[in-house]
All heavy atoms as TSV, in Angstrom:
chain	resi	resn	atom	element	x	y	z
A	1	SER	N	N	86.590	20.997	49.647
A	1	SER	CA	C	87.405	19.810	49.869
A	1	SER	C	C	87.389	18.933	48.618
A	1	SER	O	O	86.476	18.997	47.816
A	1	SER	CB	C	86.913	19.045	51.082
A	1	SER	OG	O	85.604	18.596	50.876
A	2	THR	N	N	88.377	18.105	48.504
A	2	THR	CA	C	88.543	17.250	47.330
A	2	THR	C	C	87.941	15.874	47.589
A	2	THR	O	O	88.178	15.272	48.632
A	2	THR	CB	C	90.039	17.086	47.001
A	2	THR	OG1	O	90.595	18.381	46.802
A	2	THR	CG2	C	90.237	16.252	45.762
A	3	MET	N	N	87.174	15.395	46.620
A	3	MET	CA	C	86.609	14.049	46.709
A	3	MET	C	C	87.559	13.076	46.025
A	3	MET	O	O	88.126	13.376	44.978
A	3	MET	CB	C	85.232	14.000	46.043
A	3	MET	CG	C	84.206	14.922	46.691
A	3	MET	SD	S	83.889	14.558	48.420
A	3	MET	CE	C	82.822	13.142	48.276
A	4	VAL	N	N	87.718	11.892	46.629
A	4	VAL	CA	C	88.635	10.880	46.129
A	4	VAL	C	C	87.850	9.599	45.889
A	4	VAL	O	O	87.054	9.172	46.734
A	4	VAL	CB	C	89.759	10.621	47.155
A	4	VAL	CG1	C	90.682	9.511	46.687
A	4	VAL	CG2	C	90.540	11.900	47.419
A	5	THR	N	N	88.085	8.971	44.732
A	5	THR	CA	C	87.435	7.699	44.425
A	5	THR	C	C	88.101	6.593	45.238
A	5	THR	O	O	89.309	6.395	45.143
A	5	THR	CB	C	87.529	7.395	42.916
A	5	THR	OG1	O	86.860	8.441	42.197
A	5	THR	CG2	C	86.881	6.054	42.580
A	6	VAL	N	N	87.298	5.882	46.023
A	6	VAL	CA	C	87.829	4.791	46.840
A	6	VAL	C	C	87.386	3.422	46.340
A	6	VAL	O	O	87.920	2.405	46.769
A	6	VAL	CB	C	87.456	4.950	48.334
A	6	VAL	CG1	C	88.170	6.145	48.933
A	6	VAL	CG2	C	85.955	5.049	48.527
A	7	ALA	N	N	86.416	3.390	45.430
A	7	ALA	CA	C	85.956	2.116	44.881
A	7	ALA	C	C	85.228	2.362	43.568
A	7	ALA	O	O	84.704	3.448	43.323
A	7	ALA	CB	C	85.025	1.410	45.863
A	8	ARG	N	N	85.216	1.327	42.737
A	8	ARG	CA	C	84.484	1.340	41.460
A	8	ARG	C	C	83.735	0.020	41.339
A	8	ARG	O	O	84.268	-1.027	41.681
A	8	ARG	CB	C	85.444	1.461	40.278
A	8	ARG	CG	C	86.243	2.739	40.251
A	8	ARG	CD	C	87.286	2.688	39.125
A	8	ARG	NE	N	88.222	3.789	39.221
A	8	ARG	CZ	C	88.045	4.968	38.651
A	8	ARG	NH1	N	86.965	5.187	37.942
A	8	ARG	NH2	N	88.948	5.917	38.783
A	9	PHE	N	N	82.520	0.105	40.860
A	9	PHE	CA	C	81.697	-1.090	40.706
A	9	PHE	C	C	81.074	-1.129	39.325
A	9	PHE	O	O	80.855	-0.093	38.705
A	9	PHE	CB	C	80.569	-1.100	41.750
A	9	PHE	CG	C	81.049	-1.220	43.164
A	9	PHE	CD1	C	81.199	-0.099	43.960
A	9	PHE	CD2	C	81.356	-2.453	43.698
A	9	PHE	CE1	C	81.638	-0.193	45.260
A	9	PHE	CE2	C	81.802	-2.568	45.004
A	9	PHE	CZ	C	81.943	-1.439	45.789
A	10	GLY	N	N	80.738	-2.313	38.878
A	10	GLY	CA	C	80.021	-2.483	37.627
A	10	GLY	C	C	78.520	-2.531	37.861
A	10	GLY	O	O	77.745	-2.796	36.948
A	11	ASP	N	N	78.112	-2.266	39.093
A	11	ASP	CA	C	76.713	-2.418	39.489
A	11	ASP	C	C	76.358	-1.292	40.466
A	11	ASP	O	O	77.031	-1.119	41.489
A	11	ASP	CB	C	76.594	-3.790	40.159
A	11	ASP	CG	C	75.204	-4.119	40.630
A	11	ASP	OD1	O	74.549	-3.256	41.238
A	11	ASP	OD2	O	74.778	-5.264	40.414
A	12	ILE	N	N	75.326	-0.550	40.172
A	12	ILE	CA	C	74.927	0.575	41.026
A	12	ILE	C	C	74.527	0.097	42.420
A	12	ILE	O	O	74.798	0.766	43.414
A	12	ILE	CB	C	73.792	1.424	40.371
A	12	ILE	CG1	C	73.437	2.645	41.248
A	12	ILE	CG2	C	72.555	0.599	40.102
A	12	ILE	CD1	C	74.528	3.644	41.425
A	13	GLN	N	N	73.904	-1.076	42.513
A	13	GLN	CA	C	73.488	-1.568	43.825
A	13	GLN	C	C	74.690	-1.814	44.740
A	13	GLN	O	O	74.628	-1.543	45.936
A	13	GLN	CB	C	72.644	-2.841	43.694
A	13	GLN	CG	C	71.221	-2.585	43.247
A	13	GLN	CD	C	71.096	-2.304	41.750
A	13	GLN	OE1	O	71.918	-2.754	40.952
A	13	GLN	NE2	N	70.076	-1.565	41.358
A	14	GLU	N	N	75.780	-2.330	44.179
A	14	GLU	CA	C	76.993	-2.541	44.985
A	14	GLU	C	C	77.539	-1.203	45.467
A	14	GLU	O	O	77.969	-1.076	46.615
A	14	GLU	CB	C	78.055	-3.285	44.173
A	14	GLU	CG	C	77.684	-4.706	43.830
A	14	GLU	CD	C	77.659	-5.614	45.050
A	14	GLU	OE1	O	78.533	-5.481	45.930
A	14	GLU	OE2	O	76.763	-6.458	45.134
A	15	ALA	N	N	77.530	-0.212	44.594
A	15	ALA	CA	C	78.011	1.119	44.971
A	15	ALA	C	C	77.154	1.711	46.082
A	15	ALA	O	O	77.676	2.286	47.038
A	15	ALA	CB	C	78.028	2.043	43.746
A	16	VAL	N	N	75.856	1.547	45.987
A	16	VAL	CA	C	74.947	2.068	47.009
A	16	VAL	C	C	75.173	1.333	48.336
A	16	VAL	O	O	75.171	1.952	49.403
A	16	VAL	CB	C	73.477	1.967	46.548
A	16	VAL	CG1	C	72.508	2.255	47.684
A	16	VAL	CG2	C	73.232	2.918	45.382
A	17	ARG	N	N	75.396	0.024	48.277
A	17	ARG	CA	C	75.666	-0.734	49.509
A	17	ARG	C	C	76.916	-0.221	50.200
A	17	ARG	O	O	76.948	-0.085	51.421
A	17	ARG	CB	C	75.793	-2.222	49.192
A	17	ARG	CG	C	74.458	-2.893	48.962
A	17	ARG	CD	C	74.556	-4.339	48.552
A	17	ARG	NE	N	75.419	-5.124	49.417
A	17	ARG	CZ	C	75.970	-6.264	49.051
A	17	ARG	NH1	N	75.761	-6.754	47.845
A	17	ARG	NH2	N	76.740	-6.934	49.878
A	18	LEU	N	N	77.960	0.050	49.411
A	18	LEU	CA	C	79.180	0.575	50.013
A	18	LEU	C	C	78.935	1.967	50.591
A	18	LEU	O	O	79.387	2.272	51.696
A	18	LEU	CB	C	80.329	0.616	49.004
A	18	LEU	CG	C	81.614	1.238	49.558
A	18	LEU	CD1	C	82.108	0.486	50.798
A	18	LEU	CD2	C	82.680	1.294	48.495
A	19	LYS	N	N	78.232	2.788	49.862
A	19	LYS	CA	C	77.929	4.134	50.364
A	19	LYS	C	C	77.219	4.038	51.712
A	19	LYS	O	O	77.553	4.757	52.654
A	19	LYS	CB	C	77.059	4.888	49.350
A	19	LYS	CG	C	76.678	6.277	49.813
A	19	LYS	CD	C	75.778	6.978	48.800
A	19	LYS	CE	C	75.396	8.343	49.344
A	19	LYS	NZ	N	74.239	8.907	48.742
A	20	MET	N	N	76.263	3.145	51.825
A	20	MET	CA	C	75.529	2.968	53.077
A	20	MET	C	C	76.456	2.470	54.193
A	20	MET	O	O	76.354	2.911	55.335
A	20	MET	CB	C	74.360	2.012	52.872
A	20	MET	CG	C	73.263	2.600	51.993
A	20	MET	SD	S	71.979	1.418	51.525
A	20	MET	CE	C	71.445	0.806	53.089
A	21	ALA	N	N	77.361	1.549	53.864
A	21	ALA	CA	C	78.300	1.028	54.862
A	21	ALA	C	C	79.226	2.136	55.352
A	21	ALA	O	O	79.516	2.229	56.551
A	21	ALA	CB	C	79.115	-0.127	54.273
A	22	LEU	N	N	79.694	2.971	54.431
A	22	LEU	CA	C	80.565	4.077	54.812
A	22	LEU	C	C	79.812	5.076	55.686
A	22	LEU	O	O	80.314	5.516	56.721
A	22	LEU	CB	C	81.123	4.771	53.570
A	22	LEU	CG	C	82.132	3.950	52.759
A	22	LEU	CD1	C	82.381	4.608	51.408
A	22	LEU	CD2	C	83.433	3.768	53.516
A	23	GLU	N	N	78.603	5.413	55.284
A	23	GLU	CA	C	77.820	6.382	56.044
A	23	GLU	C	C	77.449	5.851	57.422
A	23	GLU	O	O	77.345	6.617	58.378
A	23	GLU	CB	C	76.599	6.818	55.236
A	23	GLU	CG	C	77.018	7.678	54.045
A	23	GLU	CD	C	75.887	8.125	53.144
A	23	GLU	OE1	O	74.779	7.544	53.218
A	23	GLU	OE2	O	76.135	9.051	52.354
A	24	ALA	N	N	77.291	4.534	57.549
A	24	ALA	CA	C	77.019	3.934	58.853
A	24	ALA	C	C	78.203	4.118	59.804
A	24	ALA	O	O	78.038	4.094	61.017
A	24	ALA	CB	C	76.685	2.451	58.695
A	25	GLN	N	N	79.396	4.320	59.224
A	25	GLN	CA	C	80.603	4.554	60.023
A	25	GLN	C	C	80.904	6.046	60.163
A	25	GLN	O	O	81.987	6.430	60.602
A	25	GLN	CB	C	81.795	3.841	59.381
A	25	GLN	CG	C	81.661	2.333	59.336
A	25	GLN	CD	C	81.567	1.726	60.728
A	25	GLN	OE1	O	82.302	2.105	61.629
A	25	GLN	NE2	N	80.646	0.804	60.910
A	26	GLY	N	N	79.966	6.882	59.727
A	26	GLY	CA	C	80.128	8.330	59.869
A	26	GLY	C	C	80.926	8.996	58.761
A	26	GLY	O	O	81.355	10.130	58.899
A	27	ILE	N	N	81.127	8.273	57.656
A	27	ILE	CA	C	81.885	8.822	56.523
A	27	ILE	C	C	80.903	9.229	55.431
A	27	ILE	O	O	80.161	8.390	54.913
A	27	ILE	CB	C	82.866	7.774	55.958
A	27	ILE	CG1	C	83.844	7.335	57.049
A	27	ILE	CG2	C	83.609	8.316	54.748
A	27	ILE	CD1	C	84.663	6.122	56.681
A	28	SER	N	N	80.899	10.491	55.072
A	28	SER	CA	C	80.037	10.949	53.980
A	28	SER	C	C	80.581	10.390	52.671
A	28	SER	O	O	81.773	10.505	52.392
A	28	SER	CB	C	80.020	12.469	53.914
A	28	SER	OG	O	79.386	12.988	55.050
A	29	ALA	N	N	79.708	9.770	51.894
A	29	ALA	CA	C	80.106	9.182	50.618
A	29	ALA	C	C	79.215	9.724	49.518
A	29	ALA	O	O	78.076	10.122	49.757
A	29	ALA	CB	C	80.019	7.660	50.686
A	30	PHE	N	N	79.750	9.715	48.302
A	30	PHE	CA	C	79.065	10.282	47.145
A	30	PHE	C	C	79.262	9.357	45.958
A	30	PHE	O	O	80.347	8.806	45.755
A	30	PHE	CB	C	79.667	11.661	46.851
A	30	PHE	CG	C	79.094	12.349	45.650
A	30	PHE	CD1	C	77.755	12.705	45.592
A	30	PHE	CD2	C	79.904	12.652	44.573
A	30	PHE	CE1	C	77.228	13.343	44.476
A	30	PHE	CE2	C	79.394	13.294	43.454
A	30	PHE	CZ	C	78.058	13.637	43.417
A	31	ILE	N	N	78.205	9.165	45.181
A	31	ILE	CA	C	78.270	8.368	43.952
A	31	ILE	C	C	78.050	9.337	42.797
A	31	ILE	O	O	76.903	9.631	42.434
A	31	ILE	CB	C	77.216	7.244	43.938
A	31	ILE	CG1	C	77.403	6.334	45.151
A	31	ILE	CG2	C	77.302	6.440	42.632
A	31	ILE	CD1	C	76.309	5.292	45.317
A	32	PRO	N	N	79.139	9.862	42.204
A	32	PRO	CA	C	78.972	10.863	41.156
A	32	PRO	C	C	78.289	10.317	39.901
A	32	PRO	O	O	77.732	11.076	39.122
A	32	PRO	CB	C	80.397	11.327	40.857
A	32	PRO	CG	C	81.272	10.229	41.335
A	32	PRO	CD	C	80.550	9.592	42.482
A	33	ASP	N	N	78.324	9.009	39.731
A	33	ASP	CA	C	77.745	8.384	38.534
A	33	ASP	C	C	76.354	7.814	38.785
A	33	ASP	O	O	75.826	7.080	37.955
A	33	ASP	CB	C	78.672	7.254	38.051
A	33	ASP	CG	C	80.108	7.704	37.942
A	33	ASP	OD1	O	80.356	8.691	37.221
A	33	ASP	OD2	O	80.982	7.098	38.585
A	34	GLU	N	N	75.761	8.133	39.911
A	34	GLU	CA	C	74.501	7.502	40.294
A	34	GLU	C	C	73.399	7.711	39.252
A	34	GLU	O	O	72.773	6.746	38.802
A	34	GLU	CB	C	74.042	8.030	41.651
A	34	GLU	CG	C	72.862	7.276	42.220
A	34	GLU	CD	C	72.611	7.612	43.681
A	34	GLU	OE1	O	73.203	8.585	44.193
A	34	GLU	OE2	O	71.807	6.898	44.293
A	35	TYR	N	N	73.153	8.927	38.865
A	35	TYR	CA	C	72.093	9.192	37.886
A	35	TYR	C	C	72.370	8.466	36.572
A	35	TYR	O	O	71.498	7.816	36.007
A	35	TYR	CB	C	71.961	10.700	37.644
A	35	TYR	CG	C	70.911	11.029	36.603
A	35	TYR	CD1	C	69.562	11.033	36.942
A	35	TYR	CD2	C	71.262	11.298	35.291
A	35	TYR	CE1	C	68.585	11.304	35.996
A	35	TYR	CE2	C	70.297	11.574	34.334
A	35	TYR	CZ	C	68.969	11.577	34.689
A	35	TYR	OH	O	68.013	11.840	33.746
A	36	THR	N	N	73.612	8.562	36.120
A	36	THR	CA	C	73.984	7.911	34.857
A	36	THR	C	C	73.822	6.400	34.964
A	36	THR	O	O	73.313	5.758	34.044
A	36	THR	CB	C	75.437	8.254	34.482
A	36	THR	OG1	O	75.560	9.682	34.440
A	36	THR	CG2	C	75.821	7.680	33.137
A	37	ALA	N	N	74.245	5.817	36.073
A	37	ALA	CA	C	74.172	4.362	36.238
A	37	ALA	C	C	72.736	3.856	36.205
A	37	ALA	O	O	72.472	2.774	35.691
A	37	ALA	CB	C	74.841	3.953	37.542
A	38	TYR	N	N	71.814	4.642	36.740
A	38	TYR	CA	C	70.406	4.229	36.708
A	38	TYR	C	C	69.785	4.415	35.328
A	38	TYR	O	O	68.796	3.755	35.004
A	38	TYR	CB	C	69.585	5.017	37.733
A	38	TYR	CG	C	69.704	4.505	39.144
A	38	TYR	CD1	C	70.225	5.312	40.149
A	38	TYR	CD2	C	69.286	3.217	39.483
A	38	TYR	CE1	C	70.326	4.850	41.457
A	38	TYR	CE2	C	69.391	2.751	40.780
A	38	TYR	CZ	C	69.908	3.571	41.759
A	38	TYR	OH	O	70.008	3.105	43.053
A	39	ASN	N	N	70.346	5.310	34.526
A	39	ASN	CA	C	69.711	5.652	33.260
A	39	ASN	C	C	70.500	5.312	32.000
A	39	ASN	O	O	69.948	5.386	30.911
A	39	ASN	CB	C	69.396	7.157	33.255
A	39	ASN	CG	C	68.388	7.501	34.312
A	39	ASN	OD1	O	67.234	7.123	34.218
A	39	ASN	ND2	N	68.819	8.192	35.339
A	40	ALA	N	N	71.761	4.963	32.144
A	40	ALA	CA	C	72.605	4.704	30.973
A	40	ALA	C	C	72.410	3.285	30.457
A	40	ALA	O	O	71.977	2.399	31.193
A	40	ALA	CB	C	74.069	4.916	31.335
A	41	PRO	N	N	72.817	3.077	29.212
A	41	PRO	CA	C	72.806	1.706	28.686
A	41	PRO	C	C	73.780	0.841	29.489
A	41	PRO	O	O	74.756	1.357	30.037
A	41	PRO	CB	C	73.303	1.866	27.244
A	41	PRO	CG	C	73.249	3.318	26.943
A	41	PRO	CD	C	73.256	4.054	28.247
A	42	PRO	N	N	73.539	-0.449	29.551
A	42	PRO	CA	C	74.395	-1.344	30.341
A	42	PRO	C	C	75.885	-1.258	29.991
A	42	PRO	O	O	76.716	-1.482	30.836
A	42	PRO	CB	C	73.849	-2.738	30.037
A	42	PRO	CG	C	72.439	-2.502	29.628
A	42	PRO	CD	C	72.413	-1.154	28.964
A	43	ARG	N	N	76.226	-0.902	28.766
A	43	ARG	CA	C	77.652	-0.852	28.397
A	43	ARG	C	C	78.414	0.191	29.208
A	43	ARG	O	O	79.607	0.076	29.386
A	43	ARG	CB	C	77.830	-0.628	26.902
A	43	ARG	CG	C	77.439	0.739	26.418
A	43	ARG	CD	C	77.683	0.861	24.904
A	43	ARG	NE	N	77.116	2.093	24.422
A	43	ARG	CZ	C	75.880	2.274	24.012
A	43	ARG	NH1	N	75.049	1.246	24.008
A	43	ARG	NH2	N	75.458	3.437	23.603
A	44	PHE	N	N	77.714	1.189	29.746
A	44	PHE	CA	C	78.382	2.174	30.602
A	44	PHE	C	C	79.009	1.491	31.806
A	44	PHE	O	O	80.108	1.818	32.240
A	44	PHE	CB	C	77.395	3.240	31.084
A	44	PHE	CG	C	77.950	4.085	32.208
A	44	PHE	CD1	C	78.827	5.122	31.936
A	44	PHE	CD2	C	77.610	3.831	33.524
A	44	PHE	CE1	C	79.355	5.891	32.975
A	44	PHE	CE2	C	78.132	4.590	34.560
A	44	PHE	CZ	C	79.007	5.619	34.270
A	45	LEU	N	N	78.305	0.548	32.362
A	45	LEU	CA	C	78.758	-0.104	33.584
A	45	LEU	C	C	79.964	-1.008	33.357
A	45	LEU	O	O	80.629	-1.380	34.318
A	45	LEU	CB	C	77.606	-0.873	34.212
A	45	LEU	CG	C	76.396	-0.009	34.573
A	45	LEU	CD1	C	75.274	-0.869	35.118
A	45	LEU	CD2	C	76.778	1.069	35.561
A	46	THR	N	N	80.235	-1.367	32.127
A	46	THR	CA	C	81.411	-2.183	31.844
A	46	THR	C	C	82.601	-1.327	31.432
A	46	THR	O	O	83.663	-1.838	31.142
A	46	THR	CB	C	81.115	-3.225	30.744
A	46	THR	OG1	O	80.717	-2.539	29.549
A	46	THR	CG2	C	80.019	-4.185	31.174
A	47	SER	N	N	82.424	-0.022	31.422
A	47	SER	CA	C	83.532	0.874	31.097
A	47	SER	C	C	84.532	0.856	32.251
A	47	SER	O	O	84.186	0.506	33.374
A	47	SER	CB	C	83.025	2.300	30.858
A	47	SER	OG	O	82.698	2.909	32.078
A	48	PRO	N	N	85.774	1.239	31.990
A	48	PRO	CA	C	86.788	1.233	33.049
A	48	PRO	C	C	86.417	2.103	34.253
A	48	PRO	O	O	86.799	1.810	35.373
A	48	PRO	CB	C	88.034	1.773	32.366
A	48	PRO	CG	C	87.823	1.535	30.912
A	48	PRO	CD	C	86.329	1.608	30.707
A	49	SER	N	N	85.658	3.171	34.013
A	49	SER	CA	C	85.316	4.032	35.144
A	49	SER	C	C	84.258	3.407	36.041
A	49	SER	O	O	84.256	3.603	37.244
A	49	SER	CB	C	84.856	5.404	34.662
A	49	SER	OG	O	83.677	5.292	33.914
A	50	GLY	N	N	83.341	2.624	35.474
A	50	GLY	CA	C	82.301	1.990	36.273
A	50	GLY	C	C	81.514	3.000	37.084
A	50	GLY	O	O	81.395	4.165	36.717
A	51	VAL	N	N	80.981	2.556	38.207
A	51	VAL	CA	C	80.230	3.414	39.112
A	51	VAL	C	C	81.153	3.720	40.293
A	51	VAL	O	O	81.504	2.829	41.064
A	51	VAL	CB	C	78.936	2.729	39.599
A	51	VAL	CG1	C	78.148	3.661	40.507
A	51	VAL	CG2	C	78.082	2.290	38.421
A	52	ARG	N	N	81.552	4.970	40.416
A	52	ARG	CA	C	82.529	5.368	41.430
A	52	ARG	C	C	81.863	5.723	42.754
A	52	ARG	O	O	80.785	6.299	42.773
A	52	ARG	CB	C	83.327	6.583	40.945
A	52	ARG	CG	C	84.112	6.309	39.683
A	52	ARG	CD	C	84.655	7.582	39.081
A	52	ARG	NE	N	83.515	8.384	38.588
A	52	ARG	CZ	C	83.572	9.691	38.361
A	52	ARG	NH1	N	84.685	10.362	38.569
A	52	ARG	NH2	N	82.502	10.338	37.928
A	53	VAL	N	N	82.551	5.374	43.833
A	53	VAL	CA	C	82.162	5.804	45.173
A	53	VAL	C	C	83.297	6.698	45.656
A	53	VAL	O	O	84.462	6.308	45.627
A	53	VAL	CB	C	81.964	4.618	46.137
A	53	VAL	CG1	C	81.616	5.108	47.535
A	53	VAL	CG2	C	80.879	3.682	45.611
A	54	GLN	N	N	82.932	7.905	46.093
A	54	GLN	CA	C	83.939	8.870	46.516
A	54	GLN	C	C	83.687	9.331	47.941
A	54	GLN	O	O	82.550	9.352	48.411
A	54	GLN	CB	C	83.926	10.091	45.589
A	54	GLN	CG	C	84.281	9.755	44.159
A	54	GLN	CD	C	84.312	10.983	43.266
A	54	GLN	OE1	O	83.664	11.985	43.534
A	54	GLN	NE2	N	85.084	10.902	42.189
A	55	VAL	N	N	84.800	9.692	48.606
A	55	VAL	CA	C	84.742	10.268	49.943
A	55	VAL	C	C	85.668	11.478	49.965
A	55	VAL	O	O	86.527	11.636	49.102
A	55	VAL	CB	C	85.166	9.261	51.048
A	55	VAL	CG1	C	84.251	8.041	51.058
A	55	VAL	CG2	C	86.618	8.850	50.893
A	56	ASP	N	N	85.516	12.295	50.980
A	56	ASP	CA	C	86.404	13.434	51.162
A	56	ASP	C	C	87.814	12.906	51.405
A	56	ASP	O	O	88.002	11.879	52.059
A	56	ASP	CB	C	85.933	14.256	52.359
A	56	ASP	CG	C	86.671	15.564	52.464
A	56	ASP	OD1	O	87.801	15.558	53.006
A	56	ASP	OD2	O	86.141	16.591	51.997
A	57	GLU	N	N	88.812	13.615	50.883
A	57	GLU	CA	C	90.187	13.144	50.987
A	57	GLU	C	C	90.626	12.902	52.436
A	57	GLU	O	O	91.442	12.026	52.694
A	57	GLU	CB	C	91.158	14.085	50.283
A	57	GLU	CG	C	91.247	15.466	50.857
A	57	GLU	CD	C	92.139	16.393	50.041
A	57	GLU	OE1	O	92.948	15.908	49.229
A	57	GLU	OE2	O	92.009	17.614	50.213
A	58	GLN	N	N	90.055	13.624	53.389
A	58	GLN	CA	C	90.437	13.409	54.788
A	58	GLN	C	C	89.890	12.099	55.348
A	58	GLN	O	O	90.345	11.632	56.397
A	58	GLN	CB	C	89.983	14.579	55.660
A	58	GLN	CG	C	88.481	14.666	55.824
A	58	GLN	CD	C	88.037	15.917	56.564
A	58	GLN	OE1	O	88.788	16.876	56.661
A	58	GLN	NE2	N	86.829	15.903	57.069
A	59	ASP	N	N	88.928	11.477	54.644
A	59	ASP	CA	C	88.323	10.227	55.108
A	59	ASP	C	C	88.825	8.991	54.355
A	59	ASP	O	O	88.360	7.879	54.630
A	59	ASP	CB	C	86.798	10.304	54.951
A	59	ASP	CG	C	86.175	11.348	55.853
A	59	ASP	OD1	O	86.669	11.528	56.980
A	59	ASP	OD2	O	85.201	11.993	55.424
A	60	VAL	N	N	89.757	9.176	53.435
A	60	VAL	CA	C	90.185	8.067	52.568
A	60	VAL	C	C	90.730	6.886	53.368
A	60	VAL	O	O	90.346	5.737	53.128
A	60	VAL	CB	C	91.221	8.544	51.522
A	60	VAL	CG1	C	91.867	7.367	50.810
A	60	VAL	CG2	C	90.559	9.471	50.514
A	61	GLU	N	N	91.607	7.135	54.311
A	61	GLU	CA	C	92.230	6.040	55.057
A	61	GLU	C	C	91.192	5.219	55.818
A	61	GLU	O	O	91.194	3.989	55.773
A	61	GLU	CB	C	93.284	6.592	56.016
A	61	GLU	CG	C	94.123	5.515	56.663
A	61	GLU	CD	C	95.246	6.082	57.510
A	61	GLU	OE1	O	95.803	7.132	57.150
A	61	GLU	OE2	O	95.549	5.456	58.542
A	62	VAL	N	N	90.300	5.891	56.510
A	62	VAL	CA	C	89.251	5.186	57.265
A	62	VAL	C	C	88.308	4.470	56.297
A	62	VAL	O	O	87.905	3.329	56.543
A	62	VAL	CB	C	88.474	6.155	58.177
A	62	VAL	CG1	C	87.327	5.450	58.883
A	62	VAL	CG2	C	89.410	6.782	59.186
A	63	ALA	N	N	87.980	5.107	55.185
A	63	ALA	CA	C	87.087	4.489	54.194
A	63	ALA	C	C	87.697	3.195	53.657
A	63	ALA	O	O	87.001	2.190	53.507
A	63	ALA	CB	C	86.815	5.454	53.046
A	64	ARG	N	N	88.986	3.202	53.395
A	64	ARG	CA	C	89.648	1.988	52.879
A	64	ARG	C	C	89.619	0.867	53.915
A	64	ARG	O	O	89.493	-0.300	53.566
A	64	ARG	CB	C	91.061	2.318	52.421
A	64	ARG	CG	C	91.029	3.133	51.145
A	64	ARG	CD	C	92.382	3.284	50.501
A	64	ARG	NE	N	92.211	3.950	49.199
A	64	ARG	CZ	C	93.010	4.884	48.745
A	64	ARG	NH1	N	94.063	5.267	49.437
A	64	ARG	NH2	N	92.778	5.438	47.568
A	65	LYS	N	N	89.711	1.215	55.186
A	65	LYS	CA	C	89.602	0.202	56.242
A	65	LYS	C	C	88.194	-0.382	56.286
A	65	LYS	O	O	88.019	-1.586	56.466
A	65	LYS	CB	C	89.988	0.795	57.594
A	65	LYS	CG	C	91.468	1.073	57.706
A	65	LYS	CD	C	91.822	1.698	59.037
A	65	LYS	CE	C	93.315	2.017	59.076
A	65	LYS	NZ	N	93.708	2.679	60.310
A	66	VAL	N	N	87.192	0.478	56.118
A	66	VAL	CA	C	85.805	0.003	56.087
A	66	VAL	C	C	85.610	-0.922	54.892
A	66	VAL	O	O	85.019	-1.996	55.019
A	66	VAL	CB	C	84.805	1.185	56.033
A	66	VAL	CG1	C	83.386	0.690	55.776
A	66	VAL	CG2	C	84.871	1.998	57.310
A	67	ILE	N	N	86.141	-0.532	53.733
A	67	ILE	CA	C	86.017	-1.361	52.530
A	67	ILE	C	C	86.692	-2.709	52.751
A	67	ILE	O	O	86.119	-3.761	52.438
A	67	ILE	CB	C	86.608	-0.635	51.308
A	67	ILE	CG1	C	85.759	0.591	50.969
A	67	ILE	CG2	C	86.714	-1.582	50.112
A	67	ILE	CD1	C	86.419	1.561	50.011
A	68	ALA	N	N	87.898	-2.708	53.309
A	68	ALA	CA	C	88.615	-3.969	53.567
A	68	ALA	C	C	87.809	-4.862	54.505
A	68	ALA	O	O	87.718	-6.075	54.295
A	68	ALA	CB	C	89.992	-3.676	54.149
A	69	SER	N	N	87.205	-4.272	55.508
A	69	SER	CA	C	86.389	-5.032	56.446
A	69	SER	C	C	85.159	-5.613	55.758
A	69	SER	O	O	84.785	-6.763	55.983
A	69	SER	CB	C	85.964	-4.127	57.601
A	69	SER	OG	O	85.070	-4.797	58.448
A	70	GLU	N	N	84.541	-4.807	54.896
A	70	GLU	CA	C	83.358	-5.271	54.162
A	70	GLU	C	C	83.715	-6.414	53.213
A	70	GLU	O	O	82.980	-7.386	53.096
A	70	GLU	CB	C	82.722	-4.128	53.373
A	70	GLU	CG	C	82.143	-3.025	54.240
A	70	GLU	CD	C	80.901	-3.461	54.996
A	70	GLU	OE1	O	79.998	-4.050	54.386
A	70	GLU	OE2	O	80.836	-3.212	56.211
A	71	VAL	N	N	84.865	-6.301	52.542
A	71	VAL	CA	C	85.310	-7.361	51.627
A	71	VAL	C	C	85.621	-8.622	52.417
A	71	VAL	O	O	85.234	-9.726	52.025
A	71	VAL	CB	C	86.542	-6.898	50.810
A	71	VAL	CG1	C	87.177	-8.071	50.070
A	71	VAL	CG2	C	86.145	-5.799	49.828
A	72	LYS	N	N	86.293	-8.450	53.538
A	72	LYS	CA	C	86.663	-9.604	54.373
A	72	LYS	C	C	85.427	-10.329	54.872
A	72	LYS	O	O	85.408	-11.563	54.976
A	72	LYS	CB	C	87.511	-9.131	55.557
A	72	LYS	CG	C	88.172	-10.236	56.309
A	72	LYS	CD	C	89.128	-9.675	57.339
A	72	LYS	CE	C	89.883	-10.791	58.018
A	72	LYS	NZ	N	90.867	-10.277	58.971
A	73	SER	N	N	84.376	-9.588	55.190
A	73	SER	CA	C	83.143	-10.221	55.668
A	73	SER	C	C	82.260	-10.683	54.507
A	73	SER	O	O	81.148	-11.112	54.718
A	73	SER	CB	C	82.366	-9.268	56.571
A	73	SER	OG	O	81.893	-8.170	55.833
A	74	ARG	N	N	82.807	-10.554	53.290
A	74	ARG	CA	C	82.158	-11.040	52.057
A	74	ARG	C	C	80.879	-10.308	51.692
A	74	ARG	O	O	80.000	-10.861	51.041
A	74	ARG	CB	C	81.926	-12.538	52.123
A	74	ARG	CG	C	83.198	-13.302	52.288
A	74	ARG	CD	C	82.949	-14.766	52.444
A	74	ARG	NE	N	84.202	-15.384	52.825
A	74	ARG	CZ	C	84.665	-16.489	52.293
A	74	ARG	NH1	N	83.992	-17.117	51.394
A	74	ARG	NH2	N	85.810	-16.987	52.701
A	75	LYS	N	N	80.768	-9.062	52.128
A	75	LYS	CA	C	79.595	-8.287	51.745
A	75	LYS	C	C	79.783	-7.709	50.347
A	75	LYS	O	O	78.836	-7.279	49.719
A	75	LYS	CB	C	79.354	-7.155	52.747
A	75	LYS	CG	C	78.948	-7.670	54.108
A	75	LYS	CD	C	78.710	-6.561	55.077
A	75	LYS	CE	C	78.365	-7.118	56.453
A	75	LYS	NZ	N	78.294	-6.074	57.464
A	76	PHE	N	N	81.057	-7.685	49.895
A	76	PHE	CA	C	81.364	-7.189	48.558
A	76	PHE	C	C	82.305	-8.165	47.886
A	76	PHE	O	O	83.090	-8.830	48.554
A	76	PHE	CB	C	82.038	-5.808	48.613
A	76	PHE	CG	C	81.110	-4.739	49.111
A	76	PHE	CD1	C	81.156	-4.319	50.429
A	76	PHE	CD2	C	80.176	-4.166	48.268
A	76	PHE	CE1	C	80.292	-3.354	50.899
A	76	PHE	CE2	C	79.299	-3.204	48.742
A	76	PHE	CZ	C	79.359	-2.796	50.047
A	77	PRO	N	N	82.256	-8.195	46.560
A	77	PRO	CA	C	83.165	-9.100	45.831
A	77	PRO	C	C	84.605	-8.672	45.944
A	77	PRO	O	O	84.938	-7.585	46.232
A	77	PRO	CB	C	82.685	-8.988	44.390
A	77	PRO	CG	C	81.640	-7.958	44.326
A	77	PRO	CD	C	81.338	-7.513	45.718
């Protein structure tokens, strides 16, 4: 299956929080940049790619609803 980026963050902790929120709703999430974000120089996090959170393409619509809900409740910027 194809993974789709649903969010990008300049902070690994924000990406992990979203991953946890998605998984709490039964959506498997993946942070392909996790190792790099923990070990790279800070300038990596200011790159356009940032720290990506990805889900399976079949979960994109539900994941975006979860993200919108999280943003609305101010859990994310």
